[in-house]
KOLLUMKE-382925 format. One record per atom (N, C-alpha, C, CB): x, y, z; residue number from 1; chain. Coordinates in steps of 0.02 Angstrom, whole numbers, padded with zeros to 5 digits. Glycine has a CB too. Example, Ala and Ser with C-alpha at 12.3 -4.5 7.8 and 13.67 -1.06 7.14 Angstrom:
// KOLLUMKE-382925
<rec><X>00660</X><Y>-00284</Y><Z>00390</Z><num>1</num><chaine>A</chaine></rec>
<rec><X>00615</X><Y>-00225</Y><Z>00390</Z><num>1</num><chaine>A</chaine></rec>
<rec><X>00660</X><Y>-00165</Y><Z>00390</Z><num>1</num><chaine>A</chaine></rec>
<rec><X>00565</X><Y>-00224</Y><Z>00452</Z><num>1</num><chaine>A</chaine></rec>
<rec><X>00642</X><Y>-00112</Y><Z>00354</Z><num>2</num><chaine>A</chaine></rec>
<rec><X>00684</X><Y>-00053</Y><Z>00357</Z><num>2</num><chaine>A</chaine></rec>
<rec><X>00645</X><Y>00002</Y><Z>00394</Z><num>2</num><chaine>A</chaine></rec>
<rec><X>00704</X><Y>-00030</Y><Z>00286</Z><num>2</num><chaine>A</chaine></rec>
END
This chain:
// KOLLUMKE-382925
<rec><X>02563</X><Y>08251</Y><Z>00242</Z><num>1</num><chaine>A</chaine></rec>
<rec><X>02628</X><Y>08235</Y><Z>00264</Z><num>1</num><chaine>A</chaine></rec>
<rec><X>02626</X><Y>08211</Y><Z>00328</Z><num>1</num><chaine>A</chaine></rec>
<rec><X>02671</X><Y>08288</Y><Z>00261</Z><num>1</num><chaine>A</chaine></rec>
<rec><X>02666</X><Y>08157</Y><Z>00345</Z><num>2</num><chaine>A</chaine></rec>
<rec><X>02664</X><Y>08134</Y><Z>00415</Z><num>2</num><chaine>A</chaine></rec>
<rec><X>02740</X><Y>08123</Y><Z>00441</Z><num>2</num><chaine>A</chaine></rec>
<rec><X>02619</X><Y>08063</Y><Z>00419</Z><num>2</num><chaine>A</chaine></rec>
<rec><X>02754</X><Y>08121</Y><Z>00504</Z><num>3</num><chaine>A</chaine></rec>
<rec><X>02817</X><Y>08112</Y><Z>00534</Z><num>3</num><chaine>A</chaine></rec>
<rec><X>02804</X><Y>08076</Y><Z>00602</Z><num>3</num><chaine>A</chaine></rec>
<rec><X>02855</X><Y>08182</Y><Z>00542</Z><num>3</num><chaine>A</chaine></rec>
<rec><X>02857</X><Y>08049</Y><Z>00626</Z><num>4</num><chaine>A</chaine></rec>
<rec><X>02854</X><Y>08018</Y><Z>00695</Z><num>4</num><chaine>A</chaine></rec>
<rec><X>02904</X><Y>08063</Y><Z>00733</Z><num>4</num><chaine>A</chaine></rec>
<rec><X>02876</X><Y>07935</Y><Z>00697</Z><num>4</num><chaine>A</chaine></rec>
<rec><X>02870</X><Y>08098</Y><Z>00783</Z><num>5</num><chaine>A</chaine></rec>
<rec><X>02912</X><Y>08142</Y><Z>00824</Z><num>5</num><chaine>A</chaine></rec>
<rec><X>02899</X><Y>08132</Y><Z>00898</Z><num>5</num><chaine>A</chaine></rec>
<rec><X>02900</X><Y>08217</Y><Z>00806</Z><num>5</num><chaine>A</chaine></rec>
<rec><X>02939</X><Y>08153</Y><Z>00940</Z><num>6</num><chaine>A</chaine></rec>
<rec><X>02930</X><Y>08159</Y><Z>01010</Z><num>6</num><chaine>A</chaine></rec>
<rec><X>02910</X><Y>08235</Y><Z>01019</Z><num>6</num><chaine>A</chaine></rec>
<rec><X>02996</X><Y>08136</Y><Z>01051</Z><num>6</num><chaine>A</chaine></rec>
<rec><X>02887</X><Y>08250</Y><Z>01082</Z><num>7</num><chaine>A</chaine></rec>
<rec><X>02862</X><Y>08316</Y><Z>01092</Z><num>7</num><chaine>A</chaine></rec>
<rec><X>02913</X><Y>08372</Y><Z>01079</Z><num>7</num><chaine>A</chaine></rec>
<rec><X>02835</X><Y>08321</Y><Z>01161</Z><num>7</num><chaine>A</chaine></rec>
<rec><X>02975</X><Y>08362</Y><Z>01104</Z><num>8</num><chaine>A</chaine></rec>
<rec><X>03026</X><Y>08415</Y><Z>01094</Z><num>8</num><chaine>A</chaine></rec>
<rec><X>03040</X><Y>08427</Y><Z>01019</Z><num>8</num><chaine>A</chaine></rec>
<rec><X>03092</X><Y>08396</Y><Z>01131</Z><num>8</num><chaine>A</chaine></rec>
<rec><X>03038</X><Y>08372</Y><Z>00974</Z><num>9</num><chaine>A</chaine></rec>
<rec><X>03045</X><Y>08381</Y><Z>00901</Z><num>9</num><chaine>A</chaine></rec>
<rec><X>02988</X><Y>08424</Y><Z>00875</Z><num>9</num><chaine>A</chaine></rec>
<rec><X>03047</X><Y>08313</Y><Z>00864</Z><num>9</num><chaine>A</chaine></rec>
<rec><X>02927</X><Y>08415</Y><Z>00901</Z><num>10</num><chaine>A</chaine></rec>
<rec><X>02872</X><Y>08450</Y><Z>00877</Z><num>10</num><chaine>A</chaine></rec>
<rec><X>02878</X><Y>08528</Y><Z>00894</Z><num>10</num><chaine>A</chaine></rec>
<rec><X>02809</X><Y>08418</Y><Z>00905</Z><num>10</num><chaine>A</chaine></rec>
<rec><X>02895</X><Y>08543</Y><Z>00959</Z><num>11</num><chaine>A</chaine></rec>
<rec><X>02910</X><Y>08602</Y><Z>00979</Z><num>11</num><chaine>A</chaine></rec>
<rec><X>02965</X><Y>08634</Y><Z>00939</Z><num>11</num><chaine>A</chaine></rec>
<rec><X>02923</X><Y>08598</Y><Z>01043</Z><num>11</num><chaine>A</chaine></rec>
<rec><X>03020</X><Y>08598</Y><Z>00923</Z><num>12</num><chaine>A</chaine></rec>
<rec><X>03073</X><Y>08627</Y><Z>00887</Z><num>12</num><chaine>A</chaine></rec>
<rec><X>03049</X><Y>08648</Y><Z>00816</Z><num>12</num><chaine>A</chaine></rec>
<rec><X>03131</X><Y>08579</Y><Z>00884</Z><num>12</num><chaine>A</chaine></rec>
<rec><X>03010</X><Y>08608</Y><Z>00782</Z><num>13</num><chaine>A</chaine></rec>
<rec><X>02978</X><Y>08623</Y><Z>00724</Z><num>13</num><chaine>A</chaine></rec>
<rec><X>02937</X><Y>08683</Y><Z>00723</Z><num>13</num><chaine>A</chaine></rec>
<rec><X>02942</X><Y>08571</Y><Z>00707</Z><num>13</num><chaine>A</chaine></rec>
<rec><X>02892</X><Y>08689</Y><Z>00770</Z><num>14</num><chaine>A</chaine></rec>
<rec><X>02847</X><Y>08746</Y><Z>00778</Z><num>14</num><chaine>A</chaine></rec>
<rec><X>02894</X><Y>08812</Y><Z>00784</Z><num>14</num><chaine>A</chaine></rec>
<rec><X>02800</X><Y>08734</Y><Z>00845</Z><num>14</num><chaine>A</chaine></rec>
<rec><X>02946</X><Y>08804</Y><Z>00817</Z><num>15</num><chaine>A</chaine></rec>
<rec><X>02993</X><Y>08860</Y><Z>00825</Z><num>15</num><chaine>A</chaine></rec>
<rec><X>03023</X><Y>08884</Y><Z>00763</Z><num>15</num><chaine>A</chaine></rec>
<rec><X>03046</X><Y>08842</Y><Z>00870</Z><num>15</num><chaine>A</chaine></rec>
<rec><X>03030</X><Y>08843</Y><Z>00714</Z><num>16</num><chaine>A</chaine></rec>
<rec><X>03053</X><Y>08867</Y><Z>00652</Z><num>16</num><chaine>A</chaine></rec>
<rec><X>03009</X><Y>08904</Y><Z>00609</Z><num>16</num><chaine>A</chaine></rec>
<rec><X>03075</X><Y>08817</Y><Z>00617</Z><num>16</num><chaine>A</chaine></rec>
<rec><X>02946</X><Y>08904</Y><Z>00623</Z><num>17</num><chaine>A</chaine></rec>
<rec><X>02898</X><Y>08943</Y><Z>00581</Z><num>17</num><chaine>A</chaine></rec>
<rec><X>02913</X><Y>09020</Y><Z>00581</Z><num>17</num><chaine>A</chaine></rec>
<rec><X>02826</X><Y>08932</Y><Z>00606</Z><num>17</num><chaine>A</chaine></rec>
<rec><X>02906</X><Y>09052</Y><Z>00527</Z><num>18</num><chaine>A</chaine></rec>
<rec><X>02921</X><Y>09121</Y><Z>00522</Z><num>18</num><chaine>A</chaine></rec>
<rec><X>02876</X><Y>09161</Y><Z>00569</Z><num>18</num><chaine>A</chaine></rec>
<rec><X>02914</X><Y>09145</Y><Z>00452</Z><num>18</num><chaine>A</chaine></rec>
<rec><X>02816</X><Y>09143</Y><Z>00577</Z><num>19</num><chaine>A</chaine></rec>
<rec><X>02770</X><Y>09180</Y><Z>00616</Z><num>19</num><chaine>A</chaine></rec>
<rec><X>02795</X><Y>09174</Y><Z>00695</Z><num>19</num><chaine>A</chaine></rec>
<rec><X>02694</X><Y>09150</Y><Z>00604</Z><num>19</num><chaine>A</chaine></rec>
<rec><X>02818</X><Y>09115</Y><Z>00714</Z><num>20</num><chaine>A</chaine></rec>
<rec><X>02840</X><Y>09109</Y><Z>00779</Z><num>20</num><chaine>A</chaine></rec>
<rec><X>02902</X><Y>09157</Y><Z>00792</Z><num>20</num><chaine>A</chaine></rec>
<rec><X>02856</X><Y>09037</Y><Z>00792</Z><num>20</num><chaine>A</chaine></rec>
<rec><X>02950</X><Y>09156</Y><Z>00741</Z><num>21</num><chaine>A</chaine></rec>
<rec><X>03006</X><Y>09197</Y><Z>00744</Z><num>21</num><chaine>A</chaine></rec>
<rec><X>02986</X><Y>09273</Y><Z>00745</Z><num>21</num><chaine>A</chaine></rec>
<rec><X>03051</X><Y>09180</Y><Z>00684</Z><num>21</num><chaine>A</chaine></rec>
<rec><X>02940</X><Y>09291</Y><Z>00710</Z><num>22</num><chaine>A</chaine></rec>
<rec><X>02918</X><Y>09361</Y><Z>00709</Z><num>22</num><chaine>A</chaine></rec>
<rec><X>02889</X><Y>09381</Y><Z>00774</Z><num>22</num><chaine>A</chaine></rec>
<rec><X>02868</X><Y>09372</Y><Z>00654</Z><num>22</num><chaine>A</chaine></rec>
<rec><X>02849</X><Y>09333</Y><Z>00808</Z><num>23</num><chaine>A</chaine></rec>
<rec><X>02820</X><Y>09346</Y><Z>00870</Z><num>23</num><chaine>A</chaine></rec>
<rec><X>02876</X><Y>09352</Y><Z>00920</Z><num>23</num><chaine>A</chaine></rec>
<rec><X>02771</X><Y>09292</Y><Z>00889</Z><num>23</num><chaine>A</chaine></rec>
<rec><X>02926</X><Y>09308</Y><Z>00923</Z><num>24</num><chaine>A</chaine></rec>
<rec><X>02984</X><Y>09314</Y><Z>00969</Z><num>24</num><chaine>A</chaine></rec>
<rec><X>03018</X><Y>09382</Y><Z>00960</Z><num>24</num><chaine>A</chaine></rec>
<rec><X>03034</X><Y>09256</Y><Z>00956</Z><num>24</num><chaine>A</chaine></rec>
<rec><X>03030</X><Y>09404</Y><Z>00903</Z><num>25</num><chaine>A</chaine></rec>
<rec><X>03064</X><Y>09469</Y><Z>00888</Z><num>25</num><chaine>A</chaine></rec>
<rec><X>03024</X><Y>09525</Y><Z>00915</Z><num>25</num><chaine>A</chaine></rec>
<rec><X>03074</X><Y>09480</Y><Z>00813</Z><num>25</num><chaine>A</chaine></rec>
<rec><X>02958</X><Y>09524</Y><Z>00908</Z><num>26</num><chaine>A</chaine></rec>
<rec><X>02920</X><Y>09578</Y><Z>00929</Z><num>26</num><chaine>A</chaine></rec>
<rec><X>02902</X><Y>09580</Y><Z>01006</Z><num>26</num><chaine>A</chaine></rec>
<rec><X>02861</X><Y>09578</Y><Z>00888</Z><num>26</num><chaine>A</chaine></rec>
<rec><X>02892</X><Y>09522</Y><Z>01033</Z><num>27</num><chaine>A</chaine></rec>
<rec><X>02870</X><Y>09515</Y><Z>01100</Z><num>27</num><chaine>A</chaine></rec>
<rec><X>02930</X><Y>09495</Y><Z>01148</Z><num>27</num><chaine>A</chaine></rec>
<rec><X>02815</X><Y>09461</Y><Z>01103</Z><num>27</num><chaine>A</chaine></rec>
<rec><X>02989</X><Y>09476</Y><Z>01122</Z><num>28</num><chaine>A</chaine></rec>
<rec><X>03044</X><Y>09455</Y><Z>01157</Z><num>28</num><chaine>A</chaine></rec>
<rec><X>03028</X><Y>09400</Y><Z>01210</Z><num>28</num><chaine>A</chaine></rec>
<rec><X>03075</X><Y>09513</Y><Z>01188</Z><num>28</num><chaine>A</chaine></rec>
<rec><X>02980</X><Y>09356</Y><Z>01187</Z><num>29</num><chaine>A</chaine></rec>
<rec><X>02963</X><Y>09294</Y><Z>01224</Z><num>29</num><chaine>A</chaine></rec>
<rec><X>02940</X><Y>09237</Y><Z>01170</Z><num>29</num><chaine>A</chaine></rec>
<rec><X>02902</X><Y>09310</Y><Z>01280</Z><num>29</num><chaine>A</chaine></rec>
<rec><X>02949</X><Y>09180</Y><Z>01188</Z><num>30</num><chaine>A</chaine></rec>
<rec><X>02930</X><Y>09121</Y><Z>01148</Z><num>30</num><chaine>A</chaine></rec>
<rec><X>02858</X><Y>09107</Y><Z>01158</Z><num>30</num><chaine>A</chaine></rec>
<rec><X>02972</X><Y>09058</Y><Z>01167</Z><num>30</num><chaine>A</chaine></rec>
<rec><X>02815</X><Y>09108</Y><Z>01110</Z><num>31</num><chaine>A</chaine></rec>
<rec><X>02741</X><Y>09091</Y><Z>01114</Z><num>31</num><chaine>A</chaine></rec>
<rec><X>02739</X><Y>09023</Y><Z>01134</Z><num>31</num><chaine>A</chaine></rec>
<rec><X>02702</X><Y>09102</Y><Z>01047</Z><num>31</num><chaine>A</chaine></rec>
<rec><X>02781</X><Y>08979</Y><Z>01114</Z><num>32</num><chaine>A</chaine></rec>
<rec><X>02775</X><Y>08907</Y><Z>01135</Z><num>32</num><chaine>A</chaine></rec>
<rec><X>02770</X><Y>08892</Y><Z>01211</Z><num>32</num><chaine>A</chaine></rec>
<rec><X>02835</X><Y>08871</Y><Z>01108</Z><num>32</num><chaine>A</chaine></rec>
<rec><X>02806</X><Y>08936</Y><Z>01248</Z><num>33</num><chaine>A</chaine></rec>
<rec><X>02805</X><Y>08932</Y><Z>01316</Z><num>33</num><chaine>A</chaine></rec>
<rec><X>02735</X><Y>08935</Y><Z>01345</Z><num>33</num><chaine>A</chaine></rec>
<rec><X>02846</X><Y>08983</Y><Z>01342</Z><num>33</num><chaine>A</chaine></rec>
<rec><X>02684</X><Y>08972</Y><Z>01311</Z><num>34</num><chaine>A</chaine></rec>
<rec><X>02615</X><Y>08978</Y><Z>01331</Z><num>34</num><chaine>A</chaine></rec>
<rec><X>02579</X><Y>08910</Y><Z>01323</Z><num>34</num><chaine>A</chaine></rec>
<rec><X>02580</X><Y>09033</Y><Z>01288</Z><num>34</num><chaine>A</chaine></rec>
<rec><X>02602</X><Y>08867</Y><Z>01278</Z><num>35</num><chaine>A</chaine></rec>
<rec><X>02564</X><Y>08805</Y><Z>01265</Z><num>35</num><chaine>A</chaine></rec>
<rec><X>02602</X><Y>08740</Y><Z>01284</Z><num>35</num><chaine>A</chaine></rec>
<rec><X>02546</X><Y>08802</Y><Z>01189</Z><num>35</num><chaine>A</chaine></rec>
<rec><X>02663</X><Y>08749</Y><Z>01308</Z><num>36</num><chaine>A</chaine></rec>
<rec><X>02711</X><Y>08696</Y><Z>01321</Z><num>36</num><chaine>A</chaine></rec>
<rec><X>02680</X><Y>08651</Y><Z>01375</Z><num>36</num><chaine>A</chaine></rec>
<rec><X>02783</X><Y>08724</Y><Z>01343</Z><num>36</num><chaine>A</chaine></rec>
<rec><X>02655</X><Y>08675</Y><Z>01433</Z><num>37</num><chaine>A</chaine></rec>
<rec><X>02631</X><Y>08639</Y><Z>01482</Z><num>37</num><chaine>A</chaine></rec>
<rec><X>02566</X><Y>08593</Y><Z>01463</Z><num>37</num><chaine>A</chaine></rec>
<rec><X>02618</X><Y>08686</Y><Z>01535</Z><num>37</num><chaine>A</chaine></rec>
<rec><X>02525</X><Y>08629</Y><Z>01427</Z><num>38</num><chaine>A</chaine></rec>
<rec><X>02466</X><Y>08594</Y><Z>01402</Z><num>38</num><chaine>A</chaine></rec>
<rec><X>02484</X><Y>08538</Y><Z>01353</Z><num>38</num><chaine>A</chaine></rec>
<rec><X>02418</X><Y>08642</Y><Z>01368</Z><num>38</num><chaine>A</chaine></rec>
<rec><X>02530</X><Y>08553</Y><Z>01309</Z><num>39</num><chaine>A</chaine></rec>
<rec><X>02555</X><Y>08502</Y><Z>01264</Z><num>39</num><chaine>A</chaine></rec>
<rec><X>02589</X><Y>08443</Y><Z>01303</Z><num>39</num><chaine>A</chaine></rec>
<rec><X>02605</X><Y>08534</Y><Z>01213</Z><num>39</num><chaine>A</chaine></rec>
<rec><X>02623</X><Y>08455</Y><Z>01357</Z><num>40</num><chaine>A</chaine></rec>
<rec><X>02651</X><Y>08399</Y><Z>01397</Z><num>40</num><chaine>A</chaine></rec>
<rec><X>02596</X><Y>08361</Y><Z>01429</Z><num>40</num><chaine>A</chaine></rec>
<rec><X>02699</X><Y>08425</Y><Z>01451</Z><num>40</num><chaine>A</chaine></rec>
<rec><X>02540</X><Y>08395</Y><Z>01448</Z><num>41</num><chaine>A</chaine></rec>
<rec><X>02485</X><Y>08360</Y><Z>01482</Z><num>41</num><chaine>A</chaine></rec>
<rec><X>02446</X><Y>08313</Y><Z>01434</Z><num>41</num><chaine>A</chaine></rec>
<rec><X>02436</X><Y>08413</Y><Z>01513</Z><num>41</num><chaine>A</chaine></rec>
<rec><X>02437</X><Y>08333</Y><Z>01376</Z><num>42</num><chaine>A</chaine></rec>
<rec><X>02402</X><Y>08293</Y><Z>01327</Z><num>42</num><chaine>A</chaine></rec>
<rec><X>02448</X><Y>08240</Y><Z>01295</Z><num>42</num><chaine>A</chaine></rec>
<rec><X>02371</X><Y>08339</Y><Z>01274</Z><num>42</num><chaine>A</chaine></rec>
<rec><X>02514</X><Y>08256</Y><Z>01287</Z><num>43</num><chaine>A</chaine></rec>
<rec><X>02563</X><Y>08207</Y><Z>01256</Z><num>43</num><chaine>A</chaine></rec>
<rec><X>02576</X><Y>08149</Y><Z>01303</Z><num>43</num><chaine>A</chaine></rec>
<rec><X>02631</X><Y>08242</Y><Z>01239</Z><num>43</num><chaine>A</chaine></rec>
<rec><X>02568</X><Y>08167</Y><Z>01367</Z><num>44</num><chaine>A</chaine></rec>
<rec><X>02581</X><Y>08124</Y><Z>01428</Z><num>44</num><chaine>A</chaine></rec>
<rec><X>02659</X><Y>08111</Y><Z>01435</Z><num>44</num><chaine>A</chaine></rec>
<rec><X>02542</X><Y>08053</Y><Z>01422</Z><num>44</num><chaine>A</chaine></rec>
<rec><X>02692</X><Y>08072</Y><Z>01394</Z><num>45</num><chaine>A</chaine></rec>
<rec><X>02759</X><Y>08056</Y><Z>01399</Z><num>45</num><chaine>A</chaine></rec>
<rec><X>02797</X><Y>08090</Y><Z>01343</Z><num>45</num><chaine>A</chaine></rec>
<rec><X>02769</X><Y>07982</Y><Z>01399</Z><num>45</num><chaine>A</chaine></rec>
<rec><X>02832</X><Y>08140</Y><Z>01362</Z><num>46</num><chaine>A</chaine></rec>
<rec><X>02865</X><Y>08188</Y><Z>01309</Z><num>46</num><chaine>A</chaine></rec>
<rec><X>02913</X><Y>08145</Y><Z>01265</Z><num>46</num><chaine>A</chaine></rec>
<rec><X>02908</X><Y>08251</Y><Z>01347</Z><num>46</num><chaine>A</chaine></rec>
<rec><X>02941</X><Y>08095</Y><Z>01288</Z><num>47</num><chaine>A</chaine></rec>
<rec><X>02989</X><Y>08053</Y><Z>01249</Z><num>47</num><chaine>A</chaine></rec>
<rec><X>02948</X><Y>08006</Y><Z>01198</Z><num>47</num><chaine>A</chaine></rec>
<rec><X>03036</X><Y>08007</Y><Z>01300</Z><num>47</num><chaine>A</chaine></rec>
<rec><X>02888</X><Y>08000</Y><Z>01213</Z><num>48</num><chaine>A</chaine></rec>
<rec><X>02848</X><Y>07952</Y><Z>01162</Z><num>48</num><chaine>A</chaine></rec>
<rec><X>02841</X><Y>07978</Y><Z>01099</Z><num>48</num><chaine>A</chaine></rec>
<rec><X>02778</X><Y>07936</Y><Z>01184</Z><num>48</num><chaine>A</chaine></rec>
<rec><X>02858</X><Y>07935</Y><Z>01043</Z><num>49</num><chaine>A</chaine></rec>
<rec><X>02849</X><Y>07954</Y><Z>00977</Z><num>49</num><chaine>A</chaine></rec>
<rec><X>02779</X><Y>07947</Y><Z>00954</Z><num>49</num><chaine>A</chaine></rec>
<rec><X>02891</X><Y>07918</Y><Z>00934</Z><num>49</num><chaine>A</chaine></rec>
<rec><X>02758</X><Y>07998</Y><Z>00919</Z><num>50</num><chaine>A</chaine></rec>
<rec><X>02689</X><Y>08006</Y><Z>00897</Z><num>50</num><chaine>A</chaine></rec>
<rec><X>02687</X><Y>08023</Y><Z>00824</Z><num>50</num><chaine>A</chaine></rec>
<rec><X>02653</X><Y>08061</Y><Z>00939</Z><num>50</num><chaine>A</chaine></rec>
<rec><X>02635</X><Y>08005</Y><Z>00792</Z><num>51</num><chaine>A</chaine></rec>
<rec><X>02627</X><Y>08022</Y><Z>00721</Z><num>51</num><chaine>A</chaine></rec>
<rec><X>02599</X><Y>08091</Y><Z>00719</Z><num>51</num><chaine>A</chaine></rec>
<rec><X>02580</X><Y>07971</Y><Z>00683</Z><num>51</num><chaine>A</chaine></rec>
<rec><X>02636</X><Y>08133</Y><Z>00684</Z><num>52</num><chaine>A</chaine></rec>
<rec><X>02615</X><Y>08201</Y><Z>00671</Z><num>52</num><chaine>A</chaine></rec>
<rec><X>02594</X><Y>08215</Y><Z>00602</Z><num>52</num><chaine>A</chaine></rec>
<rec><X>02665</X><Y>08246</Y><Z>00688</Z><num>52</num><chaine>A</chaine></rec>
<rec><X>02534</X><Y>08236</Y><Z>00588</Z><num>53</num><chaine>A</chaine></rec>
<rec><X>02510</X><Y>08246</Y><Z>00516</Z><num>53</num><chaine>A</chaine></rec>
<rec><X>02493</X><Y>08319</Y><Z>00500</Z><num>53</num><chaine>A</chaine></rec>
<rec><X>02446</X><Y>08203</Y><Z>00502</Z><num>53</num><chaine>A</chaine></rec>
<rec><X>02511</X><Y>08342</Y><Z>00445</Z><num>54</num><chaine>A</chaine></rec>
<rec><X>02492</X><Y>08407</Y><Z>00424</Z><num>54</num><chaine>A</chaine></rec>
<rec><X>02485</X><Y>08407</Y><Z>00346</Z><num>54</num><chaine>A</chaine></rec>
<rec><X>02543</X><Y>08459</Y><Z>00449</Z><num>54</num><chaine>A</chaine></rec>
<rec><X>02442</X><Y>08452</Y><Z>00321</Z><num>55</num><chaine>A</chaine></rec>
<rec><X>02434</X><Y>08450</Y><Z>00246</Z><num>55</num><chaine>A</chaine></rec>
<rec><X>02490</X><Y>08489</Y><Z>00212</Z><num>55</num><chaine>A</chaine></rec>
<rec><X>02363</X><Y>08480</Y><Z>00224</Z><num>55</num><chaine>A</chaine></rec>
<rec><X>02500</X><Y>08470</Y><Z>00154</Z><num>56</num><chaine>A</chaine></rec>
<rec><X>02552</X><Y>08507</Y><Z>00112</Z><num>56</num><chaine>A</chaine></rec>
<rec><X>02511</X><Y>08540</Y><Z>00057</Z><num>56</num><chaine>A</chaine></rec>
<rec><X>02612</X><Y>08458</Y><Z>00081</Z><num>56</num><chaine>A</chaine></rec>
<rec><X>02514</X><Y>08605</Y><Z>00051</Z><num>57</num><chaine>A</chaine></rec>
<rec><X>02475</X><Y>08642</Y><Z>00001</Z><num>57</num><chaine>A</chaine></rec>
<rec><X>02536</X><Y>08676</Y><Z>-00045</Z><num>57</num><chaine>A</chaine></rec>
<rec><X>02421</X><Y>08700</Y><Z>00040</Z><num>57</num><chaine>A</chaine></rec>
<rec><X>02520</X><Y>08668</Y><Z>-00108</Z><num>58</num><chaine>A</chaine></rec>
<rec><X>02565</X><Y>08701</Y><Z>-00155</Z><num>58</num><chaine>A</chaine></rec>
<rec><X>02528</X><Y>08754</Y><Z>-00200</Z><num>58</num><chaine>A</chaine></rec>
<rec><X>02598</X><Y>08648</Y><Z>-00200</Z><num>58</num><chaine>A</chaine></rec>
<rec><X>02558</X><Y>08813</Y><Z>-00206</Z><num>59</num><chaine>A</chaine></rec>
<rec><X>02532</X><Y>08858</Y><Z>-00256</Z><num>59</num><chaine>A</chaine></rec>
<rec><X>02578</X><Y>08860</Y><Z>-00315</Z><num>59</num><chaine>A</chaine></rec>
<rec><X>02521</X><Y>08928</Y><Z>-00227</Z><num>59</num><chaine>A</chaine></rec>
<rec><X>02551</X><Y>08834</Y><Z>-00369</Z><num>60</num><chaine>A</chaine></rec>
<rec><X>02593</X><Y>08826</Y><Z>-00431</Z><num>60</num><chaine>A</chaine></rec>
<rec><X>02567</X><Y>08871</Y><Z>-00481</Z><num>60</num><chaine>A</chaine></rec>
<rec><X>02594</X><Y>08755</Y><Z>-00458</Z><num>60</num><chaine>A</chaine></rec>
<rec><X>02609</X><Y>08900</Y><Z>-00520</Z><num>61</num><chaine>A</chaine></rec>
<rec><X>02590</X><Y>08943</Y><Z>-00574</Z><num>61</num><chaine>A</chaine></rec>
<rec><X>02651</X><Y>08961</Y><Z>-00618</Z><num>61</num><chaine>A</chaine></rec>
<rec><X>02557</X><Y>09006</Y><Z>-00545</Z><num>61</num><chaine>A</chaine></rec>
<rec><X>02635</X><Y>08995</Y><Z>-00671</Z><num>62</num><chaine>A</chaine></rec>
<rec><X>02687</X><Y>09023</Y><Z>-00709</Z><num>62</num><chaine>A</chaine></rec>
<rec><X>02688</X><Y>09094</Y><Z>-00713</Z><num>62</num><chaine>A</chaine></rec>
<rec><X>02687</X><Y>08998</Y><Z>-00770</Z><num>62</num><chaine>A</chaine></rec>
<rec><X>02741</X><Y>09127</Y><Z>-00703</Z><num>63</num><chaine>A</chaine></rec>
<rec><X>02745</X><Y>09197</Y><Z>-00702</Z><num>63</num><chaine>A</chaine></rec>
<rec><X>02742</X><Y>09221</Y><Z>-00769</Z><num>63</num><chaine>A</chaine></rec>
<rec><X>02803</X><Y>09221</Y><Z>-00669</Z><num>63</num><chaine>A</chaine></rec>
<rec><X>02701</X><Y>09268</Y><Z>-00783</Z><num>64</num><chaine>A</chaine></rec>
<rec><X>02692</X><Y>09300</Y><Z>-00849</Z><num>64</num><chaine>A</chaine></rec>
<rec><X>02754</X><Y>09341</Y><Z>-00867</Z><num>64</num><chaine>A</chaine></rec>
<rec><X>02627</X><Y>09346</Y><Z>-00849</Z><num>64</num><chaine>A</chaine></rec>
<rec><X>02782</X><Y>09327</Y><Z>-00924</Z><num>65</num><chaine>A</chaine></rec>
<rec><X>02846</X><Y>09358</Y><Z>-00943</Z><num>65</num><chaine>A</chaine></rec>
<rec><X>02834</X><Y>09422</Y><Z>-00980</Z><num>65</num><chaine>A</chaine></rec>
<rec><X>02890</X><Y>09310</Y><Z>-00985</Z><num>65</num><chaine>A</chaine></rec>
<rec><X>02766</X><Y>09434</Y><Z>-00997</Z><num>66</num><chaine>A</chaine></rec>
<rec><X>02747</X><Y>09490</Y><Z>-01033</Z><num>66</num><chaine>A</chaine></rec>
<rec><X>02757</X><Y>09484</Y><Z>-01109</Z><num>66</num><chaine>A</chaine></rec>
<rec><X>02782</X><Y>09548</Y><Z>-01007</Z><num>66</num><chaine>A</chaine></rec>
<rec><X>02783</X><Y>09432</Y><Z>-01132</Z><num>67</num><chaine>A</chaine></rec>
<rec><X>02791</X><Y>09416</Y><Z>-01204</Z><num>67</num><chaine>A</chaine></rec>
<rec><X>02729</X><Y>09382</Y><Z>-01226</Z><num>67</num><chaine>A</chaine></rec>
<rec><X>02853</X><Y>09372</Y><Z>-01219</Z><num>67</num><chaine>A</chaine></rec>
<rec><X>02721</X><Y>09390</Y><Z>-01296</Z><num>68</num><chaine>A</chaine></rec>
<rec><X>02667</X><Y>09353</Y><Z>-01330</Z><num>68</num><chaine>A</chaine></rec>
<rec><X>02687</X><Y>09287</Y><Z>-01340</Z><num>68</num><chaine>A</chaine></rec>
<rec><X>02647</X><Y>09382</Y><Z>-01395</Z><num>68</num><chaine>A</chaine></rec>
<rec><X>02639</X><Y>09235</Y><Z>-01332</Z><num>69</num><chaine>A</chaine></rec>
<rec><X>02653</X><Y>09164</Y><Z>-01347</Z><num>69</num><chaine>A</chaine></rec>
<rec><X>02683</X><Y>09155</Y><Z>-01421</Z><num>69</num><chaine>A</chaine></rec>
<rec><X>02586</X><Y>09121</Y><Z>-01338</Z><num>69</num><chaine>A</chaine></rec>
<rec><X>02735</X><Y>09117</Y><Z>-01427</Z><num>70</num><chaine>A</chaine></rec>
<rec><X>02758</X><Y>09105</Y><Z>-01494</Z><num>70</num><chaine>A</chaine></rec>
<rec><X>02721</X><Y>09057</Y><Z>-01530</Z><num>70</num><chaine>A</chaine></rec>
<rec><X>02824</X><Y>09086</Y><Z>-01494</Z><num>70</num><chaine>A</chaine></rec>
<rec><X>02708</X><Y>09067</Y><Z>-01592</Z><num>71</num><chaine>A</chaine></rec>
<rec><X>02666</X><Y>09024</Y><Z>-01632</Z><num>71</num><chaine>A</chaine></rec>
<rec><X>02705</X><Y>08982</Y><Z>-01686</Z><num>71</num><chaine>A</chaine></rec>
<rec><X>02613</X><Y>09067</Y><Z>-01667</Z><num>71</num><chaine>A</chaine></rec>
END
């Protein structure tokens, strides 16, 4: 999957992750603050739109109903 985002949009997306929210709840601090400066440095212009790519993985299956298959 790909999208065109600026840096703030990427940070906003990362903040929606449940793991980020659990960290904030447990530590009362945003872990993205720890990497924000480095991301600004490598992104260079925070307003610049860049292509962000990540894999999409699906786990697909059928829940066993416990019934025998009908013949």
